[in-house]
N, C-alpha and C positions, 0 to 999 in steps of 0.2 A: 485761681482756685475754682474747681468744678462745683456745681450746685450740690452734688452728692457729698463732696469733701466739706463744703461749707456747712451743710446740714449736720455732718458728723462732728465737726468742730464745735458748733453751737450746742449740740446735745451733750458733748463732753463738758463744755463750760457750764452748762445749766446743771448738770449732775454735780459738778464740783461745788457750785454755788450753794446748792441745797445741803451738801454735806458739811460745809464749813460754817457751822453754827457758832456764834459768839455770844457770851453771856453779858448782858447789859443790865445794870441796875440803875434805875432812875429814882432819885430822892427829891421830893418837893420840900424845900426848907423854909419857904415863906408864903403866906397867904394873906389876902386882904383881911382886915380886922372884922369886916362884916360877913365873912363866910359863915353860912348857917352851921350850927353845931351838928356833929355827926354826919357831915356831908359824905356822900359816895362820890369818889373821884375816879375818873377814867382817862385813859389815853386813846386817842383816835388818830390813825395815821395811814400812810400808804401800805403798811404791813398788815392791816386788819380791815381793809375795805372802808376806812373812814367811819366805822361804826362808833357813835359817841357814847354808847352804853353797853358794850359787850362785856359780859361778866368775867371773861377770861383775861380782860385787860383792865381790870379794876385795881386800883392801888390799895395796898394794905396799910393799916395805921399802926404806928409805933409811938414811943414817947417823944420822938423828935419831930414827927410829922407823918408823911406818907411815903411809901416806897413801892416800887414795882420791879420785878425781875423778868427780863425777856431773853429769848433765844432767837437771834436774828443772823441771817447770812451777811457776809461782808457786802458793803455797799452804802448808798446814801438813801436816807428815808426822810419824810416830812411828817410832822405830827402837830397836834394841839392837845391841850388839857381841857376836859369838860367836867361838869357835874351831872352828866347823864343826858345831855341833849344839846343841840346846836343853839338853842335859845339860852343855854347856860354855859357857853364856851368862854374861855379866858379872853380878857381884853386888857387895854391899857388902864392905868389908874384913873383916867378921866372918861372911861367908857368907850373909847374908840377901838375899832377892829385892829387886830394884830395879824401879821403875816404868819405863815406856817413856820414852826421851828424846824431846824435841820439836825438830823442825827447821822453822823458819818461813822460807819462801823468797819473797823479793820482789825480789832482785837477785843478781848474782854475789857470792859470799862465800867466805871461808875460816873454817872452824870447827875449834877445837881441843877435844879431849876427853881425858879420862883414865879408865882402867879401874882400879877399886879391888880387884877380886877376880874369880876364876873359880869358878863353882858346883861343878864337878867336883873341885876341889882342896881342898874341905873335907870331911873324913871323915864329918862328921855331916850333910852336906847331904841325903843320901838318906833319912834317917830323921827329919828335923825336922818334916816335914809329916805330920799325922795324917789318916787318911781321914775325910771328911765325908759320904760317901754314906750315906743312911739305910737303914733295914731293908727298905725296899721295892725296893731296887736290888740286883741280883745280876749276876754275870758269867756270861753264857750259855756263852761259850767263850773261852779265851785265844788260840786259834789256829783260828778259823773260816776254812775254805778259801774263797778267792775264785777259782773255777776260770777265770773269764774273764781273770784276770791272773796266775794261777799263784802267788798269794801267800796268806798267812794273816793274820788280823786278830782282835784282841780285840773282842768284842761285849758290850755292857751292855744290861740290860733293867730298866725300871722298871714295876712292876705297881701299879695303884691300890690303896689301902687296902681297898677292898671286894672285891677280886678273889677272895680265898680263901674269902669268906663268901657268894658269890653264884653264880648260873649264867649271868648275863648276859654278853653279848659287848661288846667295846670297840673304839673307833677306835684307830688306830696312827699314831704320829708317828715318822718315821725322821730321826735327827739326825746330822750329820757332826761330825768332830773329837770323837769320843766321850770322849777323855781330859779334855775341858774341860766336859762336860755335867753330871756328877754329883759329882765328887770333886776336892777341892782338892789331894789328895796326888798325883794324876796330871796335874793341869792345867798348862798353860803359864804362865799368869799369873793364876790364880784361876778358879774354876768358875762356871758359869752358875747353879747352884743350882736346876736344873730339878726335881729330886725334891722339894725343899721347896716350890717354887712349885706343883707339881702337887698335893701334899697339901692345900695351902690352896685352890687354885682348884677342886679337885674338890668342895668343899663347896657351891659356887655355880654351877659350870659342869659340862659333861659330863666325866666321868672318861676317861682315855686311857692306853693303854700307850705308853711311849716307848722306842725302841730307839736306842742310841748306838753308832755304828761308829767305832772308832779311825781316825785318819788314818795314813798310811803313812810318817810322818817325812820322809825325804829324797825320797820319792815323792809327797808331798802335792800339789805343784803339778801333777804329771802326772795323778794320779788325779782331781783336782777340776777339771781343765780339759778340755773336750771337743775342743779344737782344738790343733794344733801352735802353740806360743806363742813370743813374742819379748819379752824384757824389757830389751834393751840396745841395740837398733838393729842387731843382728847378725842375719843371715838365719837363719830357723828350720830349718836343715838339720842342727842338732846333735841327736844322739840323745837327749840329756838334755832336750830341749824338745818331746818328743813328747807330745801330748795323749792321755790314756787315759780321759777322763771318760765317753766313750760306753760303754766296757766296764765301768766302775765302776757306772754307772746300770743297765746290763744285769744286773749282779750283784744290785743292790737288788731289781729287779723279778723276775728269773728264778730267783734262788737264795735270797736272804735272806727276801723276803716270803713265798714258799711255805712255807719252813721255819717262820717265825714263825706263819703262819696255821694250820699243822698242830699246832704245839706249844701254842699259847695260844688262848683263846676270843676271836677277833677278828671285827670287822665287815670283811669282805674287800673290799667294793665300793669304787669310786673315791671316792665322797663321804666315806668314812671313812678314807682313806689319805693321809697328809700327809708332807711332808719340810721340813727347815729347817736352816739353817747360816749362818755368817758369813764374810765375806771370800771366799776361794776356795769355802768351803762355801755362800755365798750364790749364787755363780755356778753351781755344780753343781745347786743346788736349783731355780734358774730353768730350767736345761737339762732337768732331770728331768721337769718338767711339760710341756715342749715335746716331748720325745721320746716320752713315754708319757702322753698326755692322757687315755687311758682307764684309767689305773692310779692317777694322783695327782689328788686333789681339792683340794689346797691346798699352799701353800708359804710358808715364812718366809724372805724374801730379805733378810738382814741385811748391811749394808755390803758389797755385792757387788763383787768384784774384776773388774768388767767390762773394765777396761783390759788385763787379762792375756788375756782372750778376747773381743775386740770383735766377733768373728763371731757372737756371741750375738744381735746386732741383726738379722743376716741370717736367723737361725733364727726370730726373733720375727715377722718379716715373712712368712716362708714357712710357718711352722707354727702361729703364734699363733691363727689362725682356728679351729683344731680344739680349742683349749683352753677348757674351761669349769670353772674352779677358783676357789678363793679365794686371792688372791695378795697378800701383805703385804710391801711394800717399806719398808725403813728405811735411813736414812743420816744421819750427823752432819756438821755443817758444819765440823768441825775434822779431817776425815779426808783431806785432800788436795784439790787444786784440781779434780780431775775426778770425785770421788765423787758429789756431789750432782747435777751436770749429767747424768752418765751414768745415775744411778738414776732421775731424773725422765724422761729420754729413754726408758728402758725402759718405765716406767709409761705414758707417752703413746703409745708405739708399740703396746704391748699393748692399750691402750684403743681404739686405732684399728682393730684387727682382731679383737678378742676380746670376748665378752659376759661374761667373767669378772668376778666381784665383786673389786674391788681397793681397796687403800689405800696411800697414800704418806705416810710420816711422816718429816719432815725435822727433826731435833732440833738446836736451837741449843746450841752447846757440846759436842755429841756427839763423842767420840773413838773411835778404832779399837781397842777393847780389850774384854776379857771383863767387867770391872765394868760397862761401859755396856750390853753385851748382856744381862747378868743383870737389869738394871733394865727393859729393853725386852721381855724374853721374856714376862712375864705379860700385858702389854698386847696383844702379838700373839696369845697363846693365847685370851684372852677374846674378841677380835675374831673369831678363827677359829671359835669355837664358838657365836657368836651365830646 
């Protein structure tokens, strides 16, 4: 099949997936007895950017419990139930973390679920996780100012094992969702293990400094989306749906990178400056190389949430020609109906306008979670440094 024919096939498939909306009703029929009265209950999943408190994904209350009606394309989705934050996410009856729930959509359906526990209602839940960040990871600042957004954020830095015993300079990889990059104690659902991977990879590939930038919690969708967005069929005139990704990327380039380059021995040029992230972090990584093609020489675009910001395809057509970078696309075929088609469409459209070196990895059985990205990260990094 020619590349043009493949692109046409994917476009038709993507259009069909968007059109085939199924009605899904989710009923929560059991709660822990200590659930606070009049709690606000939300669903967070791969269909809404994993936002734990989006008002359009809030359950309604009835005399039997709580219910929510969704319109979703056919496919497989992952989700969890929250009371408005990841500190208030569902857990087991004894306070342990639970894996993502799976929702397979192929027809209209009613789904019944029960919640066994809430993470914040276990006194020991805050201290049960031990830090897994290794000795090469430090906290640069717990409240590094983002002047473009008038907010502060924790910044992590991984230095290669050879850093303190050499005078050489190193490439820099900027990673989003810093909570999940190095440390299980701060992660949402398990860390990527980037520090352990880099210690091992550095023995056979180029060593690299890695900078992790924490996400903004309830501001995550805004900061990682460059465009005003719409998750529920309602017009995007809601202030909560304002895309701030442009300002966030400005922060990376105009504030954080100059600071890192001054404080550490870095290779400052485009060819040695990279960015990577997953889901919304994948979307903003793609946008970063498009907005600043002279600053970023590579991107890891893992499971990108292009459906939240489909205008990324307009930017690819308009700005992709100026990009000369290494771009690694990854998607799993169990991440929802649109994940693989949209990822391959982005790859094909970039291939049509850019001379960038690119790879598209579609993993059979790949799910939308940190354990999967932990496995994929070393493969991306080895490819990046070839």
